[in-house]
DSSP file (Angstrom, degrees, kcal/mol; ACC not computed):
  #  RESIDUE AA STRUCTURE BP1 BP2  ACC     N-H-->O    O-->H-N    N-H-->O    O-->H-N    TCO  KAPPA ALPHA  PHI   PSI    X-CA   Y-CA   Z-CA
    1    1 A X              0   0    0      0, 0.0     2,-0.4     0, 0.0    27,-0.3   0.000 360.0 360.0 360.0 135.2    0.0    0.0    0.0
    2    2 A X        -     0   0    0     96,-0.1     2,-0.4    24,-0.1    24,-0.2  -0.997 360.0-159.6-129.3 130.8    1.2    3.5   -0.9
    3    3 A X  E     -A   25   0A   0     22,-0.8    22,-2.1    -2,-0.4     2,-0.4  -0.936  11.4-160.6-110.7 136.0   -0.3    6.7    0.1
    4    4 A X  E     -A   24   0A   0     -2,-0.4     2,-0.4   106,-0.4   108,-0.4  -0.930  10.1-173.6-121.4 136.6    0.4    9.9   -1.9
    5    5 A X  E     -A   23   0A   0     18,-2.1    18,-2.7    -2,-0.4     2,-0.2  -0.972  11.6-154.6-132.0 118.1    0.0   13.5   -0.9
    6    6 A X  E     +A   22   0A   0     -2,-0.4     2,-0.3    16,-0.2    16,-0.2  -0.598  18.7 168.2 -88.5 151.9    0.6   16.3   -3.3
    7    7 A X  E     +A   21   0A   0     14,-2.1    14,-2.8    -2,-0.2   107,-0.1  -0.973  41.8  63.8-152.0 163.3    1.6   19.8   -2.3
    8    8 A X        +     0   0    0     -2,-0.3    11,-0.4     1,-0.2   106,-0.1   0.417  62.3 135.2 103.2  -1.0    2.9   23.0   -3.9
    9    9 A X        +     0   0    0     12,-0.1     2,-0.3     9,-0.1    -1,-0.2  -0.154  21.8 115.0 -70.4 174.4    0.0   24.0   -6.2
   10   10 A X  E     -d  116   0B   0    105,-1.1   107,-2.9   104,-0.1     2,-0.5  -0.988  61.9 -45.2 159.2-164.1   -1.3   27.5   -6.4
   11   11 A X  E     +d  117   0B   0     -2,-0.3     2,-0.3   105,-0.2   107,-0.2  -0.870  52.2 167.4-104.8 131.8   -1.8   30.6   -8.6
   12   12 A X  E     -d  118   0B   0    105,-2.6   107,-2.2    -2,-0.5     2,-0.1  -0.984  33.4-112.8-142.5 151.0    1.0   31.8  -10.8
   13   13 A X    >   -     0   0    0     -2,-0.3     3,-2.3   105,-0.2    73,-0.2  -0.470  51.1 -80.6 -79.4 154.8    1.3   34.3  -13.6
   14   14 A X  T 3  S+     0   0    0      1,-0.3    73,-0.2    -2,-0.1    -1,-0.1  -0.287 121.1  27.6 -53.9 137.0    2.1   33.2  -17.1
   15   15 A X  T 3  S+     0   0    0     71,-3.3    70,-0.6     1,-0.3    -1,-0.3   0.285 100.5 116.3  90.3 -10.0    5.8   32.6  -17.5
   16   16 A X    <   -     0   0    0     -3,-2.3    70,-2.4    70,-0.2     2,-0.3  -0.101  58.0-120.9 -83.7-175.6    6.2   31.8  -13.8
   17   17 A X        -     0   0    0     67,-0.2     2,-0.3    68,-0.2    67,-0.2  -0.924  21.2-179.4-130.3 152.1    7.2   28.7  -12.0
   18   18 A X  E     - B   0  83A   0     65,-2.2    65,-3.2    -2,-0.3     2,-0.5  -0.981  16.2-145.8-143.0 153.0    5.8   26.2   -9.5
   19   19 A X  E     - B   0  82A   0    -11,-0.4     2,-0.4    -2,-0.3    63,-0.2  -0.976  12.3-161.0-123.2 119.7    7.2   23.1   -7.9
   20   20 A X  E     - B   0  81A   0     61,-2.7    61,-2.9    -2,-0.5     2,-0.4  -0.790   7.2-162.0 -95.8 139.9    4.8   20.3   -7.1
   21   21 A X  E     -AB   7  80A   0    -14,-2.8   -14,-2.1    -2,-0.4     2,-0.5  -0.934   9.1-160.3-121.1 147.7    5.8   17.6   -4.6
   22   22 A X  E     -AB   6  79A   0     57,-2.5    57,-1.8    -2,-0.4     2,-0.5  -0.963  10.0-163.5-127.2 111.6    4.4   14.2   -4.0
   23   23 A X  E     -AB   5  78A   0    -18,-2.7   -18,-2.1    -2,-0.5     2,-0.4  -0.831  10.2-161.6 -99.2 131.4    5.2   12.7   -0.6
   24   24 A X  E     -A    4   0A   0     53,-2.7     2,-0.3    -2,-0.5   -20,-0.2  -0.866  10.2-152.9-116.7 145.2    4.7    8.9   -0.3
   25   25 A X  E     +A    3   0A   0    -22,-2.1   -22,-0.8    -2,-0.4     3,-0.1  -0.805  53.9  70.9-105.6 155.9    4.3    6.6    2.6
   26   26 A X  S >  S-     0   0    0     -2,-0.3     3,-1.0   -24,-0.2   -24,-0.1   0.039  75.5-110.1 111.6 139.6    5.3    3.0    2.5
   27   27 A X  T 3  S+     0   0    0      1,-0.2     3,-0.3     2,-0.1    -1,-0.1   0.581 110.4  61.2 -79.4  -9.6    8.5    1.1    2.4
   28   28 A X  T >   +     0   0    0    -27,-0.3     3,-2.2     1,-0.2    -1,-0.2   0.230  65.5 113.5-102.0  14.8    8.1    0.0   -1.2
   29   29 A X  G X  S+     0   0    0     -3,-1.0     3,-2.0     1,-0.3    -1,-0.2   0.867  70.2  61.5 -53.4 -39.9    8.0    3.4   -2.8
   30   30 A X  G 3  S+     0   0    0     -3,-0.3    -1,-0.3     1,-0.3    -2,-0.1   0.603  96.6  61.1 -67.4  -9.5   11.2    2.9   -4.6
   31   31 A X  G <  S+     0   0    0     -3,-2.2     2,-0.4     2,-0.1    -1,-0.3   0.432  91.7  85.9 -94.3  -0.5    9.7    0.0   -6.5
   32   32 A X  S <  S-     0   0    0     -3,-2.0     2,-0.3    -4,-0.2    68,-0.2  -0.826  72.9-132.8-105.7 137.7    7.0    2.1   -8.1
   33   33 A X  E     -E   99   0B   0     66,-2.4    66,-2.8    -2,-0.4     2,-0.5  -0.621  29.5-142.2 -72.6 147.1    7.1    4.2  -11.3
   34   34 A X  E     -EF  98  51B   0     17,-2.3    17,-2.3    -2,-0.3     2,-0.4  -0.956  18.5-174.3-120.1 133.4    5.7    7.6  -10.6
   35   35 A X  E     -EF  97  50B   0     62,-2.9    62,-2.6    -2,-0.5     2,-0.5  -0.930  16.8-146.8-122.7 147.0    3.6    9.6  -13.0
   36   36 A X  E     +EF  96  49B   0     13,-3.1    12,-3.2    -2,-0.4    13,-1.6  -0.974  23.5 179.8-109.2 124.7    2.1   13.1  -12.9
   37   37 A X  E     -EF  95  47B   0     58,-2.7    58,-2.8    -2,-0.5     2,-0.3  -0.772   8.4-159.6-112.8 163.2   -1.2   13.5  -14.6
   38   38 A X  E     -EF  94  46B   0      8,-2.3     8,-3.0    -2,-0.3     2,-0.4  -0.992   5.8-163.2-142.0 154.0   -3.4   16.5  -15.0
   39   39 A X  E     -E   93   0B   0     54,-2.1    54,-2.3    -2,-0.3     2,-0.2  -0.950   6.3-162.7-139.7 117.7   -7.0   17.2  -15.6
   40   40 A X    >   -     0   0    0      4,-0.4     3,-2.3    -2,-0.4    52,-0.1  -0.619  45.3 -76.2 -92.1 156.3   -8.4   20.5  -16.8
   41   41 A X  T 3  S+     0   0    0      1,-0.3    -1,-0.1    -2,-0.2     3,-0.1  -0.274 118.4   6.1 -54.9 128.7  -12.1   21.3  -16.5
   42   42 A X  T 3  S+     0   0    0      1,-0.3     2,-0.3    -3,-0.1    -1,-0.3   0.520 113.4 101.4  77.6   5.0  -14.1   19.5  -19.2
   43   43 A X  S <  S-     0   0    0     -3,-2.3    -1,-0.3     1,-0.0     2,-0.1  -0.814  75.2-102.9-121.0 161.3  -11.0   17.6  -20.4
   44   44 A X        -     0   0    0     -2,-0.3    -4,-0.4     1,-0.1     2,-0.2  -0.417  46.6 -93.1 -76.2 155.5   -9.8   14.1  -20.0
   45   45 A X        -     0   0    0     -6,-0.2     2,-0.4    -2,-0.1    -6,-0.2  -0.494  48.3-163.5 -67.7 136.4   -6.9   13.3  -17.6
   46   46 A X  E     -F   38   0B   0     -8,-3.0    -8,-2.3    -2,-0.2     2,-0.4  -0.945  22.3-113.7-127.7 147.5   -3.6   13.3  -19.4
   47   47 A X  E     +F   37   0B   0     -2,-0.4   -10,-0.3   -10,-0.2     3,-0.1  -0.644  33.2 173.8 -77.8 128.5   -0.2   12.0  -18.6
   48   48 A X  E     -     0   0B   0    -12,-3.2    13,-2.5    -2,-0.4     2,-0.3   0.828  60.7  -7.8-102.2 -47.0    2.3   14.9  -18.1
   49   49 A X  E     -FG  36  60B   0    -13,-1.6   -13,-3.1    11,-0.2    -1,-0.4  -0.993  56.6-166.4-154.6 152.9    5.5   13.3  -16.9
   50   50 A X  E     -FG  35  59B   0      9,-2.3     9,-2.0    -2,-0.3     2,-0.3  -0.988   1.7-170.0-143.8 150.5    6.8    9.9  -15.8
   51   51 A X  E     -FG  34  58B   0    -17,-2.3   -17,-2.3    -2,-0.3     7,-0.2  -0.998  25.5-118.0-142.5 139.6    9.8    8.6  -14.0
   52   52 A X    >   -     0   0    0      5,-2.3     3,-1.2    -2,-0.3   -20,-0.1  -0.145  39.3 -94.0 -72.5 171.8   10.9    5.0  -13.5
   53   53 A X  T 3  S+     0   0    0      1,-0.3   -21,-0.2   -22,-0.2    -1,-0.1   0.832 126.0  33.7 -60.2 -35.7   11.3    3.4  -10.1
   54   54 A X  T 3  S-     0   0    0    -23,-0.1    -1,-0.3    19,-0.0    20,-0.1   0.362 112.3-115.0-102.7   5.9   15.0    4.1   -9.8
   55   55 A X  S <  S+     0   0    0     -3,-1.2    -2,-0.1     2,-0.2    17,-0.1   0.642  78.6 124.8  78.3  14.3   14.8    7.4  -11.7
   56   56 A X  S    S+     0   0    0      1,-0.1     2,-0.4    -5,-0.0    -1,-0.1   0.878  70.6  38.7 -73.9 -36.8   16.9    6.3  -14.6
   57   57 A X        -     0   0    0      2,-0.0    -5,-2.3     0, 0.0     2,-0.3  -0.926  63.2-177.0-123.5 139.7   14.4    7.1  -17.3
   58   58 A X  E     -G   51   0B   0     -2,-0.4     2,-0.3    -7,-0.2    -7,-0.2  -0.899   4.0-166.8-127.9 159.8   11.9   10.0  -17.7
   59   59 A X  E     -G   50   0B   0     -9,-2.0    -9,-2.3    -2,-0.3     2,-0.3  -0.995   4.5-166.1-147.8 146.0    9.2   10.8  -20.2
   60   60 A X  E     -G   49   0B   0     -2,-0.3   -11,-0.2   -11,-0.2     2,-0.1  -0.958  27.3-108.7-135.3 149.4    7.2   13.9  -20.9
   61   61 A X    >>  -     0   0    0    -13,-2.5     3,-1.7    -2,-0.3     4,-1.1  -0.471  37.4-117.4 -66.4 147.7    4.1   15.0  -22.8
   62   62 A X  T 34 S+     0   0    0      1,-0.3     3,-0.4     2,-0.2    -1,-0.1   0.844 112.3  63.6 -57.3 -33.3    5.0   17.0  -25.9
   63   63 A X  T 34 S+     0   0    0      1,-0.2    -1,-0.3     3,-0.0   -15,-0.1   0.673 113.0  32.2 -68.7 -16.6    3.1   20.0  -24.5
   64   64 A X  T X> S+     0   0    0     -3,-1.7     3,-2.4   -16,-0.2     4,-2.1   0.452  82.7 129.3-120.1  -3.3    5.5   20.3  -21.5
   65   65 A X  T 3< S+     0   0    0     -4,-1.1     4,-0.1    -3,-0.4   -16,-0.0  -0.272  80.3  15.9 -57.1 134.8    8.9   19.1  -22.9
   66   66 A X  T 34 S+     0   0    0      2,-0.4    -1,-0.3     1,-0.1     3,-0.1   0.300 125.4  60.5  84.9 -10.9   11.6   21.6  -22.1
   67   67 A X  T <4 S+     0   0    0     -3,-2.4    17,-2.1     1,-0.2     2,-0.3   0.694  96.9  53.3-115.9 -33.8    9.5   23.3  -19.4
   68   68 A X  E  <  -C   83   0A   0     -4,-2.1    -2,-0.4    15,-0.2     2,-0.4  -0.806  59.1-168.1-108.3 146.3    8.7   20.6  -16.9
   69   69 A X  E     -C   82   0A   0     13,-2.3    13,-3.0    -2,-0.3     2,-0.4  -0.990   4.9-159.1-135.2 127.2   11.2   18.3  -15.0
   70   70 A X  E     +C   81   0A   0     -2,-0.4     2,-0.3    11,-0.2    11,-0.2  -0.852  20.7 161.7-103.3 140.2   10.3   15.3  -13.0
   71   71 A X  E     -C   80   0A   0      9,-2.1     9,-2.7    -2,-0.4     2,-0.3  -0.962  18.3-153.3-149.4 164.5   12.7   13.9  -10.4
   72   72 A X  E     -C   79   0A   0     -2,-0.3     2,-0.4     7,-0.2     7,-0.2  -0.987  12.8-157.8-143.7 153.2   12.6   11.6   -7.4
   73   73 A X  E >>> -C   78   0A   0      5,-2.8     5,-1.8    -2,-0.3     3,-0.9  -0.891   9.3-174.0-128.6  98.2   14.4   11.0   -4.1
   74   74 A X  T 345S+     0   0    0     -2,-0.4     3,-0.2     1,-0.3   -44,-0.2   0.771  83.5  62.0 -68.3 -24.7   13.8    7.5   -3.0
   75   75 A X  T 345S+     0   0    0      1,-0.2    -1,-0.3    -3,-0.1   -45,-0.0   0.816 115.1  33.7 -68.2 -28.6   15.6    8.1    0.3
   76   76 A X  T <45S-     0   0    0     -3,-0.9    -1,-0.2     2,-0.2    -2,-0.2   0.368 106.7-125.1-105.8   2.3   13.0   10.7    1.1
   77   77 A X  T  <5 +     0   0    0     -4,-0.6   -53,-2.7    -3,-0.2     2,-0.4   0.911  67.1 128.6  54.4  45.6   10.0    9.0   -0.6
   78   78 A X  E   < -BC  23  73A   0     -5,-1.8    -5,-2.8   -55,-0.2     2,-0.4  -0.963  43.7-164.4-133.7 150.5    9.3   12.1   -2.7
   79   79 A X  E     -BC  22  72A   0    -57,-1.8   -57,-2.5    -2,-0.4     2,-0.4  -0.992  14.4-158.3-128.7 139.5    8.8   13.0   -6.3
   80   80 A X  E     -BC  21  71A   0     -9,-2.7    -9,-2.1    -2,-0.4     2,-0.5  -0.932  11.4-161.5-122.1 141.4    9.0   16.5   -7.6
   81   81 A X  E     -BC  20  70A   0    -61,-2.9   -61,-2.7    -2,-0.4     2,-0.6  -0.936  12.4-161.0-120.1 106.2    7.6   18.2  -10.7
   82   82 A X  E     -BC  19  69A   0    -13,-3.0   -13,-2.3    -2,-0.5     2,-0.6  -0.774   8.5-165.8 -87.7 123.4    9.4   21.4  -11.5
   83   83 A X  E     +BC  18  68A   0    -65,-3.2   -65,-2.2    -2,-0.6     2,-0.3  -0.945  10.9 174.2-119.0 116.6    7.2   23.5  -13.8
   84   84 A X        +     0   0    0    -17,-2.1   -67,-0.2    -2,-0.6   -68,-0.2  -0.744  59.0  22.7-116.1 164.2    8.8   26.5  -15.6
   85   85 A X  S    S-     0   0    0    -70,-0.6    -1,-0.2    -2,-0.3   -68,-0.2   0.902  84.8-159.7  49.0  49.2    7.5   28.9  -18.2
   86   86 A X        -     0   0    0    -70,-2.4   -71,-3.3    -3,-0.2     2,-0.3  -0.258   8.4-158.6 -67.0 146.4    3.9   28.1  -17.2
   87   87 A X    >   -     0   0    0    -73,-0.2     3,-2.3    -3,-0.1     4,-0.3  -0.831  32.0-109.5-120.3 157.2    1.1   28.9  -19.6
   88   88 A X  G >  S+     0   0    0     -2,-0.3     3,-1.8     1,-0.3    30,-0.4   0.844 117.7  63.3 -55.4 -32.5   -2.6   29.4  -19.0
   89   89 A X  G 3  S+     0   0    0      1,-0.3    -1,-0.3   -49,-0.0   -49,-0.0   0.559  88.5  69.9 -72.5  -5.4   -3.2   26.0  -20.7
   90   90 A X  G <  S+     0   0    0     -3,-2.3    -1,-0.3    28,-0.1     2,-0.2   0.526  70.8 120.0 -83.2  -6.8   -1.2   24.4  -17.9
   91   91 A X    <   +     0   0    0     -3,-1.8     2,-0.3    -4,-0.3    26,-0.2  -0.416  41.3 105.5 -62.2 124.9   -4.1   25.2  -15.6
   92   92 A X  E    S- H   0 116B   0     24,-2.0    24,-2.7    -2,-0.2     2,-0.6  -0.970  76.1 -79.8-178.6 171.1   -5.4   21.9  -14.2
   93   93 A X  E     -EH  39 115B   0    -54,-2.3   -54,-2.1    -2,-0.3     2,-0.5  -0.878  47.6-147.0 -90.3 127.8   -5.6   19.7  -11.2
   94   94 A X  E     -EH  38 114B   0     20,-3.2    20,-2.1    -2,-0.6     2,-0.4  -0.838  12.8-163.5-103.2 132.1   -2.3   17.7  -11.0
   95   95 A X  E     -E   37   0B   0    -58,-2.8   -58,-2.7    -2,-0.5     2,-0.4  -0.926  13.0-142.2-119.1 137.3   -2.3   14.2   -9.7
   96   96 A X  E     -E   36   0B   0     -2,-0.4    15,-2.1   -60,-0.2     2,-0.4  -0.809  22.9-169.7 -92.7 136.7    0.6   12.0   -8.5
   97   97 A X  E     -EI  35 110B   0    -62,-2.6   -62,-2.9    -2,-0.4     2,-0.5  -0.995  13.7-158.3-133.5 131.1    0.3    8.3   -9.4
   98   98 A X  E     -EI  34 109B   0     11,-2.3    11,-2.5    -2,-0.4     2,-0.4  -0.935  20.3-177.4-108.2 131.1    2.3    5.4   -8.3
   99   99 A X  E     +EI  33 108B   0    -66,-2.8   -66,-2.4    -2,-0.5     2,-0.3  -0.982  11.3 157.8-137.5 138.3    2.2    2.3  -10.5
  100  100 A X  E     - I   0 107B   0      7,-2.2     7,-3.7    -2,-0.4     2,-0.5  -0.978  25.3-149.7-156.7 144.4    3.7   -1.1  -10.4
  101  101 A X  E     + I   0 106B   0     -2,-0.3     2,-0.4     5,-0.2     5,-0.2  -0.984  26.4 167.3-116.3 124.7    3.1   -4.5  -11.9
  102  102 A X  E >   - I   0 105B   0      3,-2.6     3,-1.9    -2,-0.5    -2,-0.0  -0.978  65.2 -12.0-142.0 123.8    4.0   -7.5   -9.8
  103  103 A X  T 3  S-     0   0    0     -2,-0.4     3,-0.1     1,-0.3    -1,-0.1   0.827 128.2 -52.8  59.7  32.6    3.2  -11.1  -10.3
  104  104 A X  T 3  S+     0   0    0      1,-0.3     2,-0.4     0, 0.0    -1,-0.3   0.421 115.5 114.4  84.3  -3.3    0.6  -10.3  -12.9
  105  105 A X  E <   -I  102   0B   0     -3,-1.9    -3,-2.6     2,-0.0     2,-0.5  -0.811  59.5-138.9-104.0 143.6   -1.2   -7.8  -10.6
  106  106 A X  E     -I  101   0B   0     -2,-0.4     2,-0.5    -5,-0.2    -5,-0.2  -0.885  12.0-161.9-102.2 126.1   -1.3   -4.1  -11.3
  107  107 A X  E     +I  100   0B   0     -7,-3.7    -7,-2.2    -2,-0.5     2,-0.4  -0.941  15.5 173.2-109.8 126.4   -0.9   -1.8   -8.3
  108  108 A X  E     +I   99   0B   0     -2,-0.5     2,-0.3    -9,-0.2    -9,-0.2  -0.968   4.2 177.1-143.3 114.0   -2.1    1.7   -8.9
  109  109 A X  E     -I   98   0B   0    -11,-2.5   -11,-2.3    -2,-0.4     2,-0.3  -0.927   7.9-162.2-125.5 148.3   -2.3    4.5   -6.3
  110  110 A X  E     -I   97   0B   0     -2,-0.3  -106,-0.4   -13,-0.2   -13,-0.2  -0.944  12.4-135.1-130.3 146.7   -3.4    8.2   -6.6
  111  111 A X        -     0   0    0    -15,-2.1  -106,-0.2    -2,-0.3     3,-0.1  -0.312  36.0-103.6 -84.6-179.9   -3.0   11.3   -4.6
  112  112 A X        -     0   0    0   -108,-0.4  -107,-0.1     1,-0.2   -17,-0.1   0.622  63.7-111.1 -84.9 -13.4   -5.8   13.7   -3.9
  113  113 A X        -     0   0    0    -17,-0.1     2,-0.4     1,-0.1   -18,-0.2   0.057  17.4-123.1 100.1 150.5   -4.6   16.3   -6.5
  114  114 A X  E     - H   0  94B   0    -20,-2.1   -20,-3.2  -107,-0.1     2,-0.4  -0.998  22.8-127.7-133.2 129.2   -3.2   19.8   -6.4
  115  115 A X  E     - H   0  93B   0     -2,-0.4  -105,-1.1   -22,-0.2     2,-0.5  -0.604  22.4-172.4 -79.9 130.3   -4.7   22.7   -8.2
  116  116 A X  E     -dH  10  92B   0    -24,-2.7   -24,-2.0    -2,-0.4     2,-0.5  -0.991   3.1-175.6-120.6 123.4   -2.4   24.7  -10.5
  117  117 A X  E     -d   11   0B   0   -107,-2.9  -105,-2.6    -2,-0.5     2,-0.6  -0.978   8.4-167.9-123.2 123.3   -3.8   27.9  -11.9
  118  118 A X  E     +d   12   0B   0     -2,-0.5     2,-0.3   -30,-0.4  -105,-0.2  -0.928  34.1 131.7-112.4 110.1   -1.9   30.0  -14.4
  119  119 A X              0   0    0   -107,-2.2    -2,-0.1    -2,-0.6   -32,-0.0  -0.994 360.0 360.0-158.9 147.3   -3.5   33.4  -14.9
  120  120 A X              0   0    0     -2,-0.3  -107,-0.1  -107,-0.2    -1,-0.1   0.413 360.0 360.0 -92.8 360.0   -2.7   37.1  -15.0
């Protein structure tokens, strides 16, 4: 079992930066890939960034490449999403997701979400 808590959301002007953090409980955190999703009003949830369990590999949506950076610290059970050059279209609720497949079973945990609003 993994519990996830996001923090760091808020209101920022276009061109500004925010850092989202995802704090996890559970001793097996380092065995999970971590994804950041977002969902804007009236839109489907979309994958924004992903990082493998040991942090070797990352992946980004085309819309955020070069602006967002995902990283993790397994010793502290945290994952961070650094968001720079924010645009109004980045406004959404951002969710942290922990994912793992073990023995044919899929383990999938979600945080409660953090609101990010980009507006002047």
